C-alpha positions in Angstrom: 4.8 27.0 -21.5 4.2 23.4 -22.6 4.0 21.0 -19.7 4.7 17.3 -19.8 2.3 15.0 -18.0 3.0 14.9 -14.3 3.4 11.1 -14.4 6.1 11.4 -17.1 7.9 14.2 -15.1 7.9 12.3 -11.8 9.1 9.1 -13.5 12.0 11.1 -15.1 12.9 12.7 -11.8 12.4 9.5 -9.7 16.0 9.5 -8.4 15.9 13.2 -7.6 12.6 12.7 -5.7 14.1 9.8 -3.7 17.2 11.9 -3.0 15.0 14.6 -1.6 13.3 12.3 0.8 16.6 10.8 1.9 18.2 14.2 2.5 15.3 15.6 4.6 14.6 12.2 6.3 10.9 13.0 6.0 9.3 9.6 5.7 6.7 9.6 3.0 8.0 12.7 1.2 8.3 10.9 -2.1 4.6 10.1 -1.9 3.8 13.7 -0.9 5.8 15.3 -3.7 4.0 13.1 -6.3 0.5 13.2 -4.8 0.6 17.0 -4.5 1.8 17.3 -8.1 4.9 19.2 -7.0 7.5 20.2 -9.6 11.1 21.4 -9.0 11.4 25.1 -9.9 14.9 24.9 -11.3 14.1 22.0 -13.6 10.9 23.6 -14.9 12.1 27.2 -15.4 15.9 27.1 -15.4 18.3 24.5 -16.7 17.1 21.0 -17.2 20.0 18.8 -16.1 20.2 15.0 -16.5 22.4 14.9 -13.4 20.9 13.6 -10.1 20.3 17.0 -8.4 19.0 17.8 -5.0 16.2 20.2 -5.8 15.3 22.4 -2.8 12.4 24.5 -4.3 9.3 22.7 -5.4 6.0 24.4 -6.4 2.4 23.2 -6.9 -0.2 24.1 -9.5 -1.9 26.6 -7.1 1.1 28.9 -6.8 2.4 27.5 -3.4 6.0 26.4 -2.7 7.6 23.7 -0.6 11.3 24.5 0.1 14.1 22.7 1.8 16.1 25.0 4.1 18.4 22.3 5.3 18.3 18.7 6.2 16.2 19.4 9.3 14.0 22.2 8.2 11.4 22.7 5.4 8.9 25.5 4.7 5.6 25.7 2.9 5.0 29.2 1.4 1.4 29.9 0.4 0.8 32.1 -2.6 4.5 32.4 -3.2 5.0 35.8 -4.9 8.3 34.6 -6.4 6.3 32.4 -8.8 5.0 33.7 -12.1 1.4 32.3 -11.9 0.9 32.8 -15.6 3.6 30.2 -16.3 2.1 27.6 -14.1 0.1 25.0 -16.0 -2.4 22.5 -14.4 -1.8 18.9 -15.3 -4.8 17.6 -13.5 -7.3 16.2 -16.0 -10.0 16.3 -13.3 -9.5 19.9 -12.2 -12.8 21.7 -12.2 -14.9 18.7 -11.2 -17.3 19.1 -8.3 -16.3 17.8 -4.9 -19.1 15.1 -5.2 -17.6 13.8 -8.4 -14.0 13.8 -7.1 -15.2 11.9 -4.0 -16.6 9.2 -6.3 -13.2 8.7 -7.9 -11.3 8.5 -4.7 -10.2 5.8 -2.3 -9.4 7.8 0.9 -10.4 11.0 2.5 -8.7 13.2 5.1 -11.0 15.6 7.0 -10.2 18.7 9.0 -13.5 20.1 10.5 -13.7 23.2 12.6 -15.5 26.5 12.9 -14.9 29.8 11.1 -13.2 32.3 13.4 -15.5 35.2 12.6 -19.0 33.8 12.3 -18.4 30.4 13.9 -19.8 28.6 10.9 -18.6 25.3 9.5 -15.1 25.5 8.0 -13.8 22.2 6.6 -11.0 20.9 4.5 -11.6 17.6 2.6 -8.7 16.1 0.9 -9.2 13.1 -1.3 -6.7 10.5 -2.5 -7.8 9.6 -6.0 -7.6 6.2 -7.6 -4.7 7.8 -9.6 -2.8 8.4 -6.3 -3.1 12.2 -6.5 -4.5 14.4 -3.8 -7.3 16.9 -4.3 -8.5 19.3 -1.6 -11.7 21.2 -1.2 -12.3 24.0 1.4 -15.9 24.6 2.7 -16.1 28.2 3.9 -19.0 30.6 4.1 -21.3 27.8 2.7 -19.4 27.0 -0.5 -16.9 24.5 -1.7 -13.8 25.6 -3.6 -10.8 23.6 -4.9 -7.6 24.5 -3.0 -4.1 23.2 -2.7 -3.4 20.0 -0.7 -0.5 21.9 0.8 -3.0 23.8 2.9 -3.2 20.7 5.1 0.3 21.3 6.3 3.1 18.8 6.3 2.0 16.8 9.3 -1.4 16.0 7.8 0.2 15.1 4.5 2.5 12.7 6.4 -0.6 11.2 8.1 -2.0 10.3 4.7 1.3 8.9 3.6 1.5 6.7 6.7 -2.0 5.2 6.3 -2.3 4.4 2.6 -3.6 0.9 3.5 -6.3 2.1 5.9 -9.4 -0.2 5.8 -11.7 1.7 8.2 -11.4 5.1 9.8 -9.7 6.8 12.6 -9.7 10.2 14.4 -6.3 11.8 14.6 -5.0 14.1 17.3 -4.1 17.4 15.6 -1.2 19.3 17.0 -0.3 21.3 13.8 -2.4 24.2 12.7 -3.4 24.0 9.0 -3.5 27.0 6.8 -7.3 27.1 6.7 -9.2 29.9 8.6 -10.9 27.9 11.3 -10.6 27.0 15.0 -11.4 24.0 17.1 -10.2 21.6 14.4 -10.8 17.9 14.6 -9.2 15.5 12.1 -10.3 12.2 10.6 -8.9 9.8 8.0 -11.1 7.2 6.3 -11.0 4.8 3.4 -13.7 5.3 0.7 -16.5 4.3 0.3 -17.2 5.5 3.8 -18.8 3.1 6.2 -22.0 3.7 8.2 -20.2 4.3 11.5 -17.9 6.9 10.1 -20.8 8.7 8.4 -22.7 8.7 11.6 -19.8 10.3 13.4 -19.3 12.9 10.6 -23.1 13.7 10.6 -22.7 15.0 14.1 -19.8 17.3 13.0 -20.8 18.8 9.6 -23.8 18.4 7.5 -21.9 19.7 4.4 -19.2 17.1 4.7 -21.6 14.3 5.5 -23.6 15.2 2.4 -20.6 14.8 0.1 -19.7 11.4 1.6 -23.3 10.2 1.3 -23.4 11.2 -2.4 -24.2 8.6 -5.0 -21.8 5.7 -4.8 -20.0 6.8 -1.6 -22.0 5.0 1.1 -21.1 1.3 1.5 
């Protein structure tokens, strides 16, 4: 299927997106829907109405869904089997770039650092907020980086980013919500980019792989 640019789509659905945040009363949901490149299923694959509609089923470009059950409950479904993956088109011009290159084009990073449940090796999720205000996530697992959906962070972590868009330094966040990544003993940080020396020193103690990305060309202040 032919896909419009995500910016055009979100601009066209601006009132619907704001209605969704108002209905759920989730502060920052407008930012989350846009930053995660979410699209309403009915609008994309069913009838495109010009009416202001409350869309309750949104999907991302990795085949995951964000659904509204009622005004007080939402769900994230990973690898949603209801979606026809062949009809999902990526609108990210930077998809496929290495984690190092994405880091250089970003202004904020959210880190979840833990250990793999089986071998107790580093297991980390780095999510970057790009200069284009879109989120891009990379999972470090079994010694390799792979691009994954920002929805793997979980809604609470996404709200943490939405609530600190003007962060100037870094902070460690208490994590009470399990993400969908396969690790234990998670610790969470949020930092502006380029990363400062004190933050890099802290991350150096936690994960050499993550510190290496943040120390890459142009990242260290």
